C-alpha positions as CSV (number, residue, x, y, z in Angstrom):
1,X,-10.3,25.0,-23.5
2,X,-10.9,26.0,-27.1
3,X,-8.9,24.6,-29.9
4,X,-7.5,28.0,-30.8
5,X,-6.3,28.6,-27.2
6,X,-4.8,25.1,-27.1
7,X,-2.9,25.7,-30.4
8,X,-1.6,29.0,-29.1
9,X,-0.2,27.3,-25.9
10,X,1.5,24.6,-28.0
11,X,3.1,27.1,-30.4
12,X,4.2,29.8,-27.9
13,X,7.3,28.5,-26.1
14,X,7.0,31.0,-23.2
15,X,3.3,30.1,-22.6
16,X,4.2,26.4,-22.8
17,X,7.1,26.8,-20.4
18,X,4.8,28.6,-17.8
19,X,2.1,25.9,-18.1
20,X,4.7,23.2,-17.6
21,X,6.1,25.0,-14.6
22,X,2.6,25.3,-13.1
23,X,1.9,21.7,-13.8
24,X,5.2,20.5,-12.2
25,X,4.5,22.8,-9.2
26,X,1.1,21.2,-8.8
27,X,2.5,17.7,-9.0
28,X,5.1,18.6,-6.4
29,X,2.4,19.7,-4.1
30,X,0.8,16.2,-4.2
31,X,-1.8,16.6,-6.9
32,X,-2.5,13.8,-9.4
33,X,-1.4,14.5,-13.1
34,X,-5.1,15.1,-14.0
35,X,-5.6,17.7,-11.3
36,X,-2.2,19.3,-11.9
37,X,-3.1,19.6,-15.6
38,X,-6.3,21.4,-14.7
39,X,-4.5,23.7,-12.3
40,X,-2.0,24.5,-14.9
41,X,-4.6,25.2,-17.6
42,X,-3.3,22.7,-20.1
43,X,-4.7,19.4,-21.4
44,X,-3.6,16.2,-19.8
45,X,-3.1,14.5,-23.1
46,X,-0.9,17.4,-24.2
47,X,1.3,16.9,-21.1
48,X,1.5,13.1,-21.6
49,X,2.5,13.7,-25.2
50,X,5.2,16.2,-24.2
51,X,6.4,13.7,-21.6
52,X,6.9,11.0,-24.2
53,X,8.9,13.3,-26.4
54,X,11.0,15.3,-23.9
55,X,13.2,13.3,-21.6
56,X,14.1,16.3,-19.5
57,X,10.4,17.1,-18.9
58,X,9.8,13.4,-18.1
59,X,12.6,13.5,-15.5
60,X,11.2,16.7,-14.0
61,X,7.7,15.1,-13.9
62,X,9.1,12.1,-12.0
63,X,11.0,14.3,-9.6
64,X,7.8,16.4,-9.0
65,X,5.8,13.3,-8.3
66,X,8.3,12.1,-5.8
67,X,8.3,15.5,-4.1
68,X,4.6,15.3,-4.0
69,X,4.6,11.9,-2.4
70,X,7.1,13.1,0.2
71,X,4.8,16.0,1.0
72,X,1.8,13.6,1.3
73,X,3.8,11.3,3.6
74,X,4.8,14.3,5.8
75,X,1.2,15.3,6.1
76,X,0.1,11.8,6.9
77,X,2.8,11.6,9.6
78,X,1.7,14.9,11.0
79,X,-1.9,13.7,11.1
80,X,-0.9,10.3,12.5
81,X,1.1,11.8,15.4
82,X,-0.7,15.1,16.1
83,X,-4.2,14.0,15.1
84,X,-3.9,10.6,16.8
85,X,-4.7,8.5,13.7
86,X,-3.5,5.0,14.5
87,X,-4.5,3.8,11.0
88,X,-2.3,6.4,9.3
89,X,0.6,5.7,11.6
90,X,0.2,1.9,10.9
91,X,0.1,2.6,7.2
92,X,3.3,4.8,7.3
93,X,5.2,2.2,9.3
94,X,4.2,-0.5,6.9
95,X,5.3,1.7,3.9
96,X,8.6,2.8,5.4
97,X,9.7,-0.4,7.1
98,X,7.9,-3.3,5.3
99,X,10.3,-5.9,6.6
100,X,9.1,-5.1,10.1
101,X,5.6,-3.9,9.9
102,X,4.1,-5.4,6.7
103,X,4.1,-9.0,7.7
104,X,1.6,-11.3,6.3
105,X,-1.2,-12.6,8.5
106,X,0.3,-16.2,8.2
107,X,3.5,-14.9,9.8
108,X,1.7,-13.2,12.7
109,X,-1.2,-15.6,13.3
110,X,-1.8,-16.4,17.0
111,X,-2.8,-19.9,16.0
112,X,-0.3,-22.6,17.3
113,X,-0.2,-26.1,16.1
114,X,0.8,-28.6,18.8
115,X,1.6,-32.2,18.1
116,X,0.5,-34.6,20.8
117,X,1.0,-38.3,21.0
118,X,-2.1,-40.6,21.2
119,X,-1.1,-41.6,24.8
120,X,-0.8,-37.9,25.8
121,X,-4.2,-37.2,24.4
122,X,-5.7,-40.2,26.3
123,X,-4.1,-39.0,29.5
124,X,-5.5,-35.5,29.1
125,X,-9.0,-36.9,28.3
126,X,-8.9,-39.0,31.5
127,X,-7.7,-36.1,33.6
128,X,-10.7,-34.0,32.4
129,X,-13.0,-36.8,33.3
130,X,-14.4,-37.1,29.7
131,X,-15.7,-40.4,28.3
132,X,-13.1,-42.3,26.3
133,X,-14.5,-43.2,22.8
134,X,-13.5,-46.2,20.9
135,X,-11.1,-45.2,18.1
136,X,-11.3,-47.0,14.8
137,X,-8.8,-46.9,12.1
138,X,-5.1,-47.5,11.5
139,X,-4.0,-46.4,14.9
140,X,-1.4,-48.5,16.7
141,X,-3.6,-49.2,19.7
142,X,-7.1,-48.6,18.3
143,X,-8.5,-51.6,20.1
144,X,-7.2,-50.3,23.5
145,X,-8.9,-46.9,23.3
146,X,-11.1,-47.6,26.4
147,X,-8.0,-48.3,28.6
């Protein structure tokens, strides 16, 4: 966009309002700020500057972004359920109910730690018919390992 055209947009309130409305509509459809600025025909930096100076525009921007996210989530849900995308469905569940679906691997690990006494371990080794090794160290009955 030429400097002359850009200045005209900034000076003319009606043109500026139309560009902002196009920008907000594009954001609400799910576009990024950069793409929405291109769709509206206004410079991204011009919009960010306006956002920093105009609280009402900043609020409208935030609302449009939230609406866009809602639309994207709705589309992801449609694809997950109608298109059969397990990955999308998993992602949506983790996002909407993290307390249930976004558990850390350490919380859901199938690994189980079992504490067994030395006598129990010896009994199991004998039952399996494995050779009993001599245990060295600070064990209570290290000298009786061959029992």
